[in-house]
TORZAVEX-797406 format. One record per residue (C-alpha): y, z, x; residue number from 1. Coordinates in nm, 4 decimals, padded with zeros to 6 digits. Each point is the difference from the previous one (the first is absolute). Example, Ala and Ser with C-alpha at 12.3 -4.5 7.8 and 13.67 -1.06 7.14 Angstrom:
<recs>
north	up	east	seq
-00.4500	00.7800	01.2300	1
00.3440	-00.0660	00.1370	2
</recs>
This chain:
<recs>
north	up	east	seq
-00.2479	00.5971	-02.0383	1
-00.1893	00.1679	00.2797	2
-00.0095	00.3797	00.0217	3
00.0225	00.0163	00.3770	4
00.2261	-00.2507	00.1785	5
00.0143	-00.0023	00.3782	6
00.2648	-00.1654	00.2136	7
-00.1437	-00.0926	00.3396	8
00.2386	-00.0274	00.2945	9
-00.1173	-00.1535	00.3259	10
00.1972	00.1158	00.3033	11
-00.0420	-00.1733	00.3364	12
00.0305	00.2542	00.2829	13
00.1247	-00.0380	00.3578	14
-00.3424	00.0908	00.1395	15
-00.2470	-00.2906	00.0412	16
-00.3036	00.1649	-00.1559	17
-00.0835	00.2590	-00.2613	18
-00.0143	00.0195	-00.3772	19
00.0981	00.3089	-00.1968	20
00.0669	00.0442	-00.3689	21
00.1338	00.2688	-00.2274	22
00.1206	00.0634	-00.3519	23
00.3716	00.0739	-00.0090	24
00.1730	00.2136	-00.2606	25
-00.0446	-00.1407	-00.3512	26
00.3266	-00.1616	-00.1150	27
-00.0811	00.0434	-00.3712	28
-00.2775	00.0957	-00.2381	29
-00.2748	-00.2638	00.0088	30
00.1458	-00.1600	00.3138	31
-00.1264	00.0708	00.3506	32
00.1117	-00.1213	00.3430	33
-00.2646	-00.0862	00.2606	34
00.1193	-00.0876	00.3516	35
-00.2117	-00.1763	00.2612	36
00.1264	00.0126	00.3591	37
-00.1456	-00.2766	00.2150	38
00.0376	-00.0790	00.3702	39
00.1533	-00.3401	00.0635	40
-00.3220	-00.1402	00.1559	41
-00.2277	00.1178	-00.2820	42
-00.1477	-00.2261	-00.2653	43
-00.0898	00.2471	-00.2739	44
-00.2747	-00.0212	-00.2580	45
00.2069	00.0901	-00.3059	46
-00.3000	00.0338	-00.2312	47
-00.1582	00.2539	00.2359	48
00.3238	00.1979	00.0384	49
00.0459	00.0197	-00.3775	50
-00.3644	00.0991	-00.0541	51
00.0174	00.2746	00.2649	52
00.3102	00.1376	-00.1757	53
-00.1861	00.0099	-00.3315	54
00.2007	-00.2852	-00.1541	55
-00.1858	-00.2396	-00.2282	56
00.2427	-00.2803	-00.0776	57
-00.0099	-00.1779	-00.3340	58
00.3036	-00.2216	00.0471	59
00.2090	-00.0728	00.3084	60
00.3578	-00.1218	-00.0335	61
00.1650	-00.1426	00.3082	62
00.3362	-00.1566	00.0663	63
00.0998	-00.3009	00.2063	64
00.3320	-00.1704	00.0567	65
00.0766	-00.3697	-00.0233	66
00.3023	-00.0767	00.2172	67
00.2351	-00.2850	-00.0889	68
00.2821	-00.0558	00.2502	69
00.2650	-00.2492	00.1012	70
00.0636	00.1567	00.3432	71
-00.2217	-00.1563	00.2707	72
-00.0928	00.3393	00.1499	73
-00.1255	00.1303	-00.3355	74
-00.1826	-00.3299	-00.0622	75
-00.1884	00.0429	00.3293	76
-00.0820	00.3606	-00.0980	77
-00.1215	-00.1224	-00.3407	78
-00.2316	-00.2563	00.1645	79
-00.1417	00.2593	00.2392	80
-00.0578	00.2384	-00.2920	81
-00.1851	-00.2715	-00.1946	82
-00.2240	-00.0803	00.2988	83
-00.1110	00.3587	00.0601	84
-00.2785	00.1597	-00.2037	85
00.1220	00.1873	-00.3039	86
-00.0851	00.3617	-00.0787	87
-00.3039	-00.0967	-00.2098	88
-00.1582	-00.2034	00.2791	89
00.0888	00.2408	00.2802	90
-00.1289	00.3150	-00.1698	91
-00.2925	-00.1785	-00.1735	92
00.0813	00.1413	-00.3417	93
-00.2527	-00.0654	-00.2803	94
00.1106	-00.3166	-00.1805	95
-00.1428	00.1012	-00.3372	96
00.2340	00.3034	-00.0207	97
00.3278	-00.1560	00.1157	98
00.3197	-00.0689	-00.1889	99
00.2849	-00.1435	00.2032	100
00.3693	00.0415	-00.0614	101
00.2183	-00.2671	00.1621	102
00.3684	00.0570	00.0652	103
00.2183	-00.2958	00.0921	104
00.2681	00.0855	00.2539	105
00.2860	-00.2496	00.0400	106
00.1988	00.0240	00.3186	107
</recs>
């Protein structure tokens, strides 16, 4: 188990540009919360943001959803979601440190 675990939240803001980050209040001992606020037109360099905050990641866990639906509207949404880049591709996360967690959502 790691001594220092950090949950990273990425918040898209209403402003087109600008990137700010901060550590929020620690929810528990050994667990920290790091929030990155990004303008909706920004394409951030996650490695650089983490380095500038003094975070040296050893392992990155990320979550994605697999949507299974019978309703035509949700099927269209599922197809669009599959065609868009996932979080790993969009934020260019280091592949050698990633562990994905897939959740299947049935609608």
